[in-house]
C-alpha positions as CSV (number, residue, x, y, z in Angstrom):
1,M,10.3,-3.2,5.6
2,K,12.9,-1.0,3.9
3,I,12.6,-0.2,0.1
4,L,16.0,0.2,-1.4
5,S,17.1,1.8,-4.7
6,A,18.3,-0.3,-7.6
7,R,21.9,0.5,-6.7
8,Q,21.4,-0.6,-3.1
9,I,19.8,-3.8,-4.2
10,Q,22.9,-4.7,-6.2
11,E,25.0,-3.8,-3.2
12,A,22.9,-6.0,-1.0
13,D,23.5,-9.0,-3.4
14,R,27.2,-8.4,-3.4
15,Y,27.3,-7.9,0.4
16,T,25.5,-11.2,0.9
17,I,27.8,-13.1,-1.5
18,D,30.9,-11.6,0.3
19,H,29.8,-11.9,3.9
20,E,27.6,-15.1,4.2
21,P,29.6,-16.3,2.2
22,I,27.7,-17.7,-0.7
23,T,28.2,-17.8,-4.5
24,S,26.1,-15.8,-6.8
25,L,24.8,-19.0,-8.3
26,Q,23.8,-20.3,-4.9
27,L,22.0,-17.1,-4.2
28,M,20.2,-17.5,-7.5
29,E,19.2,-21.0,-6.5
30,R,17.8,-19.7,-3.2
31,A,15.7,-17.1,-5.1
32,A,14.5,-19.8,-7.6
33,T,13.4,-22.0,-4.7
34,Q,11.1,-19.3,-3.3
35,L,9.8,-18.4,-6.8
36,T,9.0,-22.0,-7.7
37,K,7.2,-22.5,-4.4
38,A,5.1,-19.3,-5.0
39,L,4.3,-20.2,-8.6
40,L,3.0,-23.7,-7.6
41,E,1.0,-22.3,-4.7
42,Y,-0.7,-19.7,-6.9
43,Y,-1.0,-21.9,-10.1
44,P,-1.0,-25.5,-9.0
45,K,-2.3,-26.7,-12.4
46,G,-0.5,-24.1,-14.4
47,E,1.3,-24.6,-17.7
48,F,4.3,-22.4,-17.4
49,H,6.0,-20.5,-20.3
50,I,9.1,-18.8,-19.0
51,F,10.6,-16.0,-21.1
52,C,14.3,-15.4,-20.3
53,G,16.7,-12.6,-21.1
54,K,20.5,-13.4,-20.9
55,G,21.2,-11.7,-17.6
56,N,20.7,-12.8,-14.0
57,N,17.0,-12.3,-14.2
58,G,17.0,-14.8,-17.0
59,G,19.2,-17.1,-14.9
60,D,16.5,-17.0,-12.2
61,G,13.9,-18.0,-14.9
62,L,16.1,-20.9,-16.1
63,A,16.5,-22.2,-12.5
64,V,12.8,-21.9,-11.8
65,A,12.1,-23.9,-15.0
66,R,14.4,-26.6,-13.8
67,M,12.7,-26.8,-10.4
68,L,9.2,-26.8,-12.0
69,F,10.3,-29.6,-14.4
70,E,11.7,-31.7,-11.5
71,K,8.3,-31.4,-9.8
72,E,6.7,-32.6,-13.0
73,A,4.9,-29.3,-13.8
74,P,4.5,-28.5,-17.5
75,V,7.1,-25.9,-18.4
76,K,8.6,-24.5,-21.6
77,L,11.5,-22.1,-21.9
78,Y,12.0,-19.2,-24.3
79,V,15.4,-17.4,-24.6
80,V,15.3,-14.0,-26.3
81,E,18.4,-13.4,-28.3
82,H,18.6,-9.7,-27.5
83,T,22.3,-9.6,-26.9
84,D,25.4,-11.6,-27.6
85,N,26.5,-11.4,-24.0
86,A,25.2,-13.6,-21.3
87,S,26.0,-13.7,-17.6
88,E,27.9,-16.6,-16.2
89,D,25.1,-17.7,-13.9
90,F,22.7,-17.6,-16.9
91,K,25.1,-19.9,-18.8
92,S,25.3,-22.3,-15.9
93,N,21.6,-22.6,-15.5
94,L,21.1,-22.9,-19.3
95,K,23.4,-25.8,-19.3
96,A,21.5,-27.5,-16.4
97,A,18.2,-26.9,-18.2
98,S,19.5,-28.3,-21.4
99,E,20.8,-31.5,-19.7
100,L,17.3,-32.1,-18.4
101,Q,16.0,-31.6,-22.0
102,I,13.5,-29.0,-20.9
103,P,11.6,-27.8,-24.0
104,L,13.5,-24.7,-25.2
105,Q,12.9,-22.2,-28.0
106,Y,15.2,-19.4,-29.0
107,I,13.6,-16.1,-30.2
108,S,15.8,-14.1,-32.5
109,S,13.1,-12.2,-34.5
110,E,9.6,-10.9,-34.1
111,S,8.2,-13.7,-36.3
112,E,9.4,-16.3,-33.7
113,I,7.4,-14.8,-30.8
114,P,4.9,-17.5,-29.8
115,T,1.3,-17.3,-28.7
116,V,0.9,-19.3,-25.5
117,E,-1.8,-20.3,-23.1
118,G,-1.5,-20.8,-19.3
119,V,1.0,-18.8,-17.2
120,I,3.6,-16.5,-18.8
121,V,6.6,-15.9,-16.5
122,D,8.6,-12.8,-17.3
123,A,12.3,-13.4,-16.5
124,L,13.6,-11.0,-19.3
125,L,15.1,-8.1,-17.4
126,G,15.6,-7.3,-13.7
127,S,15.7,-4.2,-11.4
128,G,18.9,-2.8,-12.8
129,L,17.3,-1.5,-16.0
130,N,17.7,2.3,-16.5
131,R,16.7,2.9,-20.1
132,P,13.4,2.3,-22.0
133,L,13.0,-1.0,-23.9
134,E,13.9,-1.2,-27.5
135,G,14.4,-3.7,-30.3
136,L,13.5,-7.3,-30.0
137,L,12.8,-7.2,-26.2
138,K,10.3,-4.4,-26.7
139,S,8.6,-6.4,-29.4
140,V,8.4,-9.5,-27.2
141,V,6.9,-7.6,-24.3
142,A,4.4,-5.9,-26.6
143,E,3.3,-9.3,-27.9
144,L,3.0,-10.9,-24.5
145,N,0.9,-8.0,-23.2
146,Q,-1.6,-8.7,-25.9
147,Q,-2.0,-12.4,-25.0
148,S,-4.8,-13.8,-22.8
149,A,-2.5,-15.9,-20.6
150,I,-1.9,-15.0,-17.0
151,R,1.2,-12.8,-16.7
152,V,3.7,-13.1,-13.8
153,A,6.8,-11.1,-13.4
154,I,10.0,-12.3,-11.5
155,D,11.2,-9.5,-9.2
156,I,10.0,-6.6,-11.4
157,P,8.0,-6.3,-14.6
158,T,10.4,-6.1,-17.6
159,G,10.8,-2.5,-18.7
160,L,9.9,-0.9,-15.4
161,F,12.6,1.0,-13.6
162,A,13.0,0.3,-9.9
163,D,13.2,4.0,-8.9
164,S,11.9,6.9,-11.0
165,N,10.1,6.2,-14.3
166,Q,9.8,9.9,-15.3
167,E,12.0,9.3,-18.4
168,N,10.6,5.8,-19.2
169,E,8.2,4.7,-22.0
170,L,5.5,3.2,-19.8
171,S,3.4,1.9,-22.6
172,A,6.3,-0.5,-23.5
173,V,6.4,-2.1,-20.0
174,Y,5.3,-5.7,-19.3
175,K,1.9,-5.6,-17.6
176,A,1.9,-8.2,-14.8
177,D,-1.1,-9.8,-13.2
178,R,1.2,-10.7,-10.3
179,T,4.8,-9.7,-9.4
180,L,7.0,-12.0,-7.2
181,S,9.5,-9.5,-5.9
182,L,12.7,-10.7,-4.4
183,Q,13.4,-9.7,-0.8
184,M,11.7,-6.3,-1.0
185,P,9.4,-4.2,-3.2
186,K,10.7,-1.5,-5.5
187,A,9.7,2.2,-5.2
188,S,8.0,2.2,-8.6
189,F,5.5,-0.4,-7.4
190,F,3.8,2.3,-5.4
191,H,3.8,5.3,-7.7
192,R,0.4,6.0,-9.1
193,D,1.8,6.3,-12.6
194,T,3.3,2.8,-12.5
195,A,1.6,0.7,-9.8
196,F,-0.9,-0.7,-12.3
197,Q,2.0,-2.5,-14.1
198,V,2.7,-4.7,-11.0
199,G,-0.6,-6.5,-10.4
200,D,-0.9,-8.4,-7.2
201,L,2.3,-8.1,-5.2
202,E,4.1,-10.9,-3.3
203,I,7.4,-10.3,-1.5
204,L,9.7,-13.4,-1.3
205,D,12.4,-13.5,1.3
206,I,15.6,-14.8,-0.3
207,G,17.8,-14.3,2.7
208,L,19.8,-11.3,1.7
209,H,22.3,-10.4,4.5
210,P,20.5,-8.8,7.4
211,G,23.5,-6.7,8.3
212,F,23.3,-4.8,5.0
213,L,19.6,-4.4,5.2
214,K,19.8,-3.1,8.8
215,D,22.3,-0.4,8.0
216,A,21.0,0.6,4.5
217,E,19.7,4.2,4.5
218,T,16.3,4.9,3.0
219,R,13.2,7.1,3.4
220,L,10.9,4.6,1.8
221,Y,9.2,1.8,3.7
222,Y,6.7,-1.0,3.0
223,F,4.2,-1.7,5.8
224,N,2.8,-5.2,5.9
225,R,1.1,-7.6,8.4
226,E,4.4,-8.3,10.2
227,E,4.9,-4.6,10.8
228,A,1.3,-4.2,11.9
229,S,1.7,-7.0,14.5
230,L,4.7,-5.3,16.0
231,L,2.7,-2.0,16.5
232,Y,-0.4,-3.7,17.8
233,R,-0.9,-3.4,21.6
234,P,-3.0,-6.2,23.1
235,R,-5.4,-5.2,25.9
236,Q,-4.2,-5.7,29.5
237,K,-6.1,-8.0,31.8
238,H,-6.3,-5.4,34.6
239,S,-7.8,-2.4,32.8
240,Y,-11.0,-0.5,32.3
241,K,-12.7,1.7,29.7
242,G,-10.7,4.8,30.9
243,T,-7.5,2.9,30.1
244,Y,-8.3,3.1,26.4
245,G,-9.0,6.7,26.0
246,H,-11.9,9.1,25.4
247,A,-12.3,10.2,21.8
248,L,-14.3,13.2,20.6
249,L,-15.7,13.0,17.1
250,M,-17.1,16.1,15.4
251,A,-19.1,14.9,12.4
252,G,-22.3,15.0,10.5
253,S,-24.8,17.6,9.2
254,E,-28.3,17.5,7.8
255,G,-28.3,14.9,5.0
256,K,-24.9,13.6,6.0
257,N,-25.5,12.1,9.4
258,G,-24.7,8.7,8.1
259,A,-21.0,9.8,7.8
260,A,-21.0,10.5,11.5
261,L,-22.6,7.2,12.4
262,L,-20.1,5.2,10.2
263,S,-17.1,7.0,11.7
264,A,-18.4,6.7,15.2
265,K,-18.9,2.9,15.0
266,A,-15.4,2.6,13.7
267,V,-14.0,4.5,16.6
268,M,-15.6,2.1,19.0
269,R,-14.8,-1.0,17.0
270,S,-11.1,0.0,16.9
271,G,-10.9,-0.2,20.7
272,A,-11.5,3.3,22.1
273,G,-12.8,3.1,25.7
274,L,-15.2,6.0,25.4
275,L,-16.6,8.1,22.6
276,T,-18.5,11.4,22.5
277,V,-19.9,12.6,19.1
278,H,-20.6,16.3,18.7
279,T,-23.1,16.8,15.9
280,S,-26.0,19.0,14.8
281,K,-29.4,18.5,16.4
282,S,-30.5,16.6,13.3
283,G,-27.9,13.9,14.0
284,V,-28.7,13.2,17.7
285,I,-31.5,10.7,17.2
286,P,-29.7,8.7,14.4
287,L,-26.6,8.4,16.5
288,Q,-28.3,7.5,19.8
289,T,-30.4,4.9,17.9
290,G,-27.7,3.5,15.7
291,L,-24.9,3.5,18.3
292,P,-26.1,3.6,21.9
293,E,-22.6,2.9,23.1
294,A,-21.6,6.5,22.2
295,M,-22.4,9.7,24.1
296,V,-23.8,12.5,22.0
297,S,-23.1,16.3,22.3
298,A,-25.8,18.3,20.5
299,D,-24.8,21.5,18.7
300,A,-27.1,24.5,19.1
301,H,-27.7,24.4,15.3
302,D,-30.3,22.1,13.8
303,R,-28.4,21.4,10.5
304,W,-24.7,21.7,11.0
305,I,-21.9,22.2,13.6
306,T,-21.4,25.8,14.9
307,E,-19.9,25.2,18.3
308,L,-16.7,23.8,19.7
309,P,-17.3,21.7,22.9
310,E,-14.9,21.7,25.8
311,T,-11.9,19.7,24.5
312,V,-10.0,19.1,27.7
313,P,-11.6,15.8,28.7
314,Y,-10.6,14.0,25.4
315,S,-7.4,12.1,24.5
316,A,-7.9,12.6,20.7
317,I,-10.2,14.5,18.5
318,G,-11.5,13.8,15.0
319,I,-13.3,16.2,12.7
320,G,-14.6,16.2,9.1
321,P,-16.9,13.4,8.1
322,G,-20.1,14.9,6.8
323,I,-19.7,18.3,8.5
324,A,-20.3,20.4,5.3
325,Q,-18.3,23.6,4.7
326,M,-20.4,26.4,6.2
327,E,-18.7,29.5,7.5
328,E,-19.6,28.7,11.1
329,T,-18.2,25.2,10.8
330,A,-15.0,26.5,9.4
331,N,-14.7,28.8,12.4
332,V,-15.1,25.8,14.6
333,L,-12.2,24.0,12.9
334,K,-10.1,27.2,13.3
335,K,-10.8,27.4,17.0
336,L,-10.1,23.7,17.4
337,I,-6.7,24.0,15.8
338,Q,-6.0,27.0,18.1
339,D,-7.2,25.5,21.3
340,A,-6.5,21.8,21.1
341,S,-3.3,20.2,22.4
342,Q,-4.5,16.6,21.6
343,P,-3.7,14.9,18.4
344,L,-6.3,15.4,15.7
345,V,-7.5,13.4,12.7
346,I,-9.0,15.6,10.0
347,D,-10.9,14.2,7.0
348,A,-13.4,15.1,4.3
349,D,-15.0,18.5,4.7
350,G,-12.4,19.3,7.3
351,L,-9.7,18.9,4.7
352,N,-11.6,21.1,2.2
353,I,-11.8,23.8,4.8
354,L,-8.1,23.5,5.5
355,A,-7.3,23.7,1.8
356,E,-9.2,27.0,1.7
357,N,-7.2,28.2,4.6
358,P,-3.6,26.8,4.1
359,T,-2.0,29.0,6.8
360,W,-3.8,27.0,9.4
361,L,-1.7,24.0,8.6
362,A,1.3,25.4,10.5
363,F,-0.7,25.4,13.7
364,L,-1.9,21.8,13.8
365,P,-1.1,20.0,17.1
366,K,1.6,17.5,17.3
367,G,0.4,14.0,16.3
368,T,-2.2,15.3,13.8
369,V,-3.2,13.0,11.0
370,L,-4.8,14.2,7.7
371,T,-6.5,11.5,5.5
372,P,-7.1,13.0,2.0
373,H,-8.1,11.1,-1.1
374,I,-6.6,12.2,-4.5
375,G,-9.0,15.2,-5.0
376,E,-8.5,16.4,-1.5
377,V,-4.7,16.2,-1.6
378,R,-4.7,18.2,-4.9
379,R,-6.6,20.9,-3.1
380,L,-4.3,20.8,-0.1
381,L,-1.2,21.1,-2.4
382,G,-2.9,23.8,-4.4
383,V,-2.5,22.0,-7.8
384,Q,-4.9,21.1,-10.6
385,K,-3.3,17.6,-11.1
386,L,-0.7,15.5,-9.5
387,E,2.5,15.5,-11.5
388,H,5.2,12.9,-11.4
389,D,6.8,14.4,-8.3
390,Y,3.6,14.3,-6.2
391,L,5.2,12.0,-3.6
392,E,7.9,14.6,-3.0
393,Q,5.1,17.2,-2.6
394,L,3.3,14.9,-0.1
395,R,6.6,14.4,1.8
396,E,7.1,18.1,2.0
397,L,3.6,18.8,3.2
398,A,4.0,16.4,6.1
399,F,7.6,17.4,7.0
400,K,7.0,21.2,6.8
401,N,4.0,21.0,9.1
402,A,5.2,18.1,11.3
403,I,2.1,16.0,10.7
404,T,1.2,12.6,9.2
405,V,-0.6,12.6,5.8
406,V,-2.4,9.5,4.6
407,L,-3.0,9.7,0.8
408,K,-5.8,7.2,0.1
409,D,-5.2,5.5,-3.2
410,S,-4.9,2.0,-4.7
411,F,-1.6,1.8,-2.9
412,T,-2.0,4.1,0.1
413,T,1.0,6.3,0.9
414,I,1.6,7.7,4.4
415,A,4.0,10.6,4.7
416,S,5.5,11.0,8.2
417,P,6.5,14.1,10.1
418,K,10.1,13.2,9.5
419,G,9.6,13.1,5.7
420,D,9.6,9.3,5.3
421,L,7.1,7.6,3.0
422,H,5.3,4.4,4.0
423,F,3.4,2.3,1.5
424,I,0.5,0.0,2.4
425,N,-0.8,-2.7,0.2
426,S,-3.5,-4.4,2.4
427,G,-6.5,-3.0,0.6
428,S,-8.9,-4.0,-2.2
429,P,-11.0,-2.4,-5.0
430,A,-13.9,-3.1,-2.7
431,L,-12.9,0.1,-0.8
432,A,-14.2,2.2,-3.7
433,T,-17.5,2.7,-2.0
434,A,-19.2,5.6,-0.2
435,G,-18.3,6.0,3.4
436,S,-15.1,4.0,3.5
437,G,-13.1,7.1,4.2
438,D,-15.3,7.9,7.2
439,V,-14.6,4.5,8.6
440,L,-10.9,5.0,8.2
441,T,-11.1,8.3,10.1
442,G,-12.9,6.5,12.9
443,I,-10.3,3.7,13.1
444,I,-7.4,6.1,13.3
445,L,-9.2,8.3,15.9
446,G,-9.9,5.2,18.0
447,L,-6.2,4.3,17.9
448,L,-5.1,7.8,18.7
449,A,-7.4,7.9,21.7
450,Q,-5.7,4.7,23.0
451,G,-2.4,6.4,22.9
452,Y,-0.9,5.3,19.7
453,P,1.3,8.1,18.3
454,G,0.0,9.8,15.1
455,L,2.2,7.9,12.6
456,Q,1.6,4.5,14.3
457,A,-2.2,5.1,14.4
458,A,-2.2,6.0,10.7
459,L,-0.1,3.0,9.7
460,L,-1.9,0.4,11.8
461,G,-5.3,2.0,11.2
462,T,-4.9,2.1,7.4
463,W,-3.6,-1.4,7.3
464,M,-6.5,-2.7,9.4
465,H,-9.0,-0.8,7.2
466,G,-7.6,-2.3,4.0
467,K,-7.3,-5.8,5.5
468,A,-10.9,-5.8,6.7
469,A,-12.1,-4.9,3.2
470,S,-9.9,-7.6,1.7
471,L,-11.3,-10.3,4.1
472,Y,-14.8,-9.3,3.2
473,A,-14.0,-9.3,-0.6
474,E,-12.6,-12.9,-0.3
475,E,-15.8,-14.1,1.3
476,E,-18.5,-12.0,-0.4
477,G,-17.0,-10.3,-3.4
478,E,-15.7,-6.9,-4.1
479,E,-18.8,-5.2,-5.5
480,S,-21.1,-5.7,-2.5
481,L,-19.0,-4.2,0.3
482,L,-20.7,-1.5,2.3
483,A,-18.6,0.9,4.4
484,S,-20.2,-0.5,7.5
485,D,-19.0,-4.0,6.6
486,I,-15.4,-2.8,7.1
487,T,-16.3,-2.0,10.7
488,E,-18.0,-5.4,11.1
489,Y,-14.8,-7.2,10.0
490,S,-12.5,-5.3,12.3
491,G,-12.7,-8.0,14.9
492,R,-11.3,-10.6,12.5
493,V,-8.4,-8.2,11.7
494,F,-7.6,-7.9,15.4
495,K,-7.5,-11.7,15.7
496,L,-5.0,-11.8,12.8
497,L,-2.8,-9.5,14.8
């Protein structure tokens, strides 16, 4: 799914109105229908307090209030008198709401801002905002942020810019528990400085013209279940284990053999036909006991990896989970990069070794995937902290070295070899647990071994990883998830696809 700029979103609205054809008021009615449906699904017993500005976002709020009222849901309207000018569609919907005698309060000063209970619906300002909040609107948002009611935003939280927020006053932005975004998400929903303002994200299709969306140019994409289903390759009836590839996983060291086992199980659960794990002698028994389905190649060293096995038989190679950062191990990674023509997935200590030897990045094989968390990507970029432009730095890292980079965060970002950015929102706070990154490495390696190209393996694997954790959290709770549970839930994710 494409992510468009604020300007492009306005153009998409105009294009739809001109080419469908449809009036702007009818398009607003279409959006309100989807918004009302979502609100009633999420909050079937909710008492709705809808705060409207005087533009088209406010018009959406008025139309939603009318539809909720017609469905006998408790609803009250609040119109903030922040300007003398109102859009024509706002006026039309205000008249319709007034004729139904929906309870309505005008807010013209700070003293008139109410304290409410139930569900607050933010319909104050939309995605066209390009300057920080001020005056009465700023005061209203500040007061709503302090209240205990559930906070929902229509399209975008008021005060948040759709594109860059580098010049914004983020403390003044509406803090949503849920955002119901129209047609597509906005770029700011996935930036780590602003993602927390959005809450749970739901995308509502309001039928903007597909012709415009198809031709619109962007380098930002949102990857969801529908996209994952398109990438997924079902198994063929007439096939055998060799059909689905032979993966080599280089992982583990004394005290960290659990990382190798977690990653290895994920390789097999993601559908690879064959797996060989190369590990230190200390890891042989744990692996053969914990995963008899895998073959094991024992290094000469008792405690860590010092040798590179023959790489020719393998269709994809993973390295990093639990390997430590010994000089001999670093030499193994260097030789792997020099010798291998297969796609690699590199994680954990493998990334830390790369960060110490940045010139090696230029020699990574085609299809290689790096999977850093925040600390690891800082080291790869050579910076002490991630600044506002960190996504551009991530894009440049991937493009310059023709690789795929998976930045693991609350909203995972995947930078492609072409310099595009893909955002994934399938995960859960449950993933904040030891070993979850090792499992992701295994999933991606398993997909690479089956022939998925690097970017596709990263996209599908990361979505599956997050979805498995989300399914577990729905059933068992977020706090109790173990990394091995992600692997155990992978079958349910395949069934979804």
